C-alpha positions, 0 to 999 in steps of 0.5 A: 184297619186304622179307626181314623179312616172310618166315617166320622160321627156328627154331633146333633145340631143344637135345637136352638142354634142356627148353623151354616152347613155344606153338603156334597152329593157324589153320584154317578151322573152328577156331583152337587154341593149345597150350602145352606143356613139352618134356622131353628123352627117350630115343627110342622104337621108333615115334618114334625121330626125336623128342628130347623128350616133350611134355606139354600145359600149356594148350589153348584153341580157338575157332571160326575167324573171318575165315578161308576156305580156310586164308587170312585174309579178315578181319583183325579177325575173325581177330585176335579169334579168335586172341586168344580162343584164346591167352587161354584157353590162357594161363589154363589153363597159367598162362603168358604167351605172347610168341611162337609157332609157327604153321601155314600152310594157305592160300596155294597151297602148292607143292612142288618138288624141286631138285638141284645138283652141285658139283665136288670134283676128287677130294679129300675132301669137307668140311662146306664142300662140303656147304654149297656144294651145298645152297646151290646147290639152295636158290638154285634154289628162290627165286621172286618172290612166294613165301615159302619155308616149308621147304627140306629136303635129301633126300639126296646123290650122289657121281658115279654113286653115289646114296643116299649117307648122309654124303658127308663124308670120301669122295672123288670128282669131283662131289658132288650133292644133292637138296632139297625146297622147300615154298613159299606165296604171300608175301602169304598168309604176310605176312597171317598174320604180321600177324594174329598181330603185331596180338595183340602176339605174335611168330612163331617159325616158320611150318610148312606144315600137311601137314608138321605133320600128318605129324610128329604122326601118322606113326610113323617106320617109316611115313615110312621105308617110304613113306606118304601123309598126307591132311589133310581140313580144313574148308576145304582138303584136302592131301596130304603124301608121306613116303618114306625118312624125308623129306617128299618131296611136298605138294599141296592144294586148297581143298575140304573138310568145309565144302563137305559142310556147305554141300551139306547145307544147300542140299539140305535147305533148312536152316541151316548150323548144323543142316547141320553137326549132321546131318552130325556125328550122322547123316552117312556116305559109305557107304550101308547097308540101314537108311538108307531106314527110319531117319528124321531130324528136319529144321527148314527154315530160317526155321521155328520148329522146332515141326513138324520134317519127318522125312526118310529118312537115305538122303536125307542120305547121297545129298547127302554121298556125291558131295562126299566122292567128289569130294574123294577123286578129287581126292586120287587124281588129284593123287597120280597127277599127281605121278608118285609111286612106287607104294609112297608111296601104298600106305599112307594115313593120314587126319587132319583133322576131316573124315576122321571121317565114318562110312565114310571109311576104306572110301571112301578104300580104294575110291577112292584104294586102299591100306592106310588108317588114321586118324591121331591125334597120337602120343607126347603127354601131357596132351591132353584126350580131345576133343583126341586126335582127327585134328582136332588132328594139325596142332596137335600137329605144330607142337610136334614141329617144333622137334625136327626143324627143324635139318635144314632149309637156308636161304640166310643172305641170306633169313633176316632180322636175327633169324635172322642171330644164329643163323647160327654154328650152321648148320654144326652143324645140317647135321652133326646132320641127317647124323647123325640122318637116315641 
């Protein structure tokens, strides 16, 4: 596969410089374009890892078309939705978008951890040795038909000594490193880039949605102590685990809020639009004593609506509850299957539009266990009230990503012609990661 179609790499945002960035969140239910100015700022207590403060200049969102399970299934429809969202944001911001950062939700996201060791022979470790061991890790993460989205160093070891913060200048016989590699189907990444390029736009970087949501919704201490972020979208549900300040695991499956809506439509014999309205207004995933006595008006599909039927609210909840429980049981099982340490799943943060269903926190606490909170975008100014919800966490996370992209390591041979022009800054980026991560 030609390397130029693989996701491009984004150089880190200069800590002392302002910038105007455009991002595009392509989801199953909505397409969101944000244009923001990032100004250098002092780190806060809760968001110490951020170098800039974001202020939204323009926002455009459009009902998603041509997207299923986070992947493009109709190129023309997806292109039209992207054009509308970008155009609305451009009008509001008074800025013309030429390139943007986009998220990747579909394409069977896969999370693997690799380690490698290189001989040092008792001398002092140099920056070149750090590069050599990270390169050895990265080479193991490349697979046919897969596009590497993120290649994140987690830590170093020196002989038997693990959790070494900065190995440079230390002496030892063997330097080891551990790396988390996050990939998706190359075809899904290519189609996403093609849809954007058809709008005469350039892709600056492609970011995995679970990673972006975590960057927006988690405070630094949560990422350090260990937290699992559950992003409940319309077509997909994903889990990202942060520990020691690093993204350590990602998993996902193509079941989400749209499946709940479809169940309601089938169970009550109503249109999808009416099912979504009933779910939003009256839906819940916990029963209450008033559900039998409280009624909701339902218009059967194909009827004129003059004589709606009145059904107990309990009937609606009886349809919603099993599907929500199924999704949460899948989340629980994926976390257990990954063999994650207990502390990583103890703190749970919910994002995505589907997590706003009444009673979701209690259901997560009961089925997945742990301390649970709703994760909204943190540390951003200028968002309208309607966008300060968990549904916009991934979009805001795309604005945070350029502030942390410097920690990643990618093989020069896989970065393409554009990225090669940025190659001289690589050593500096690794140095920056060593300074900022430990």
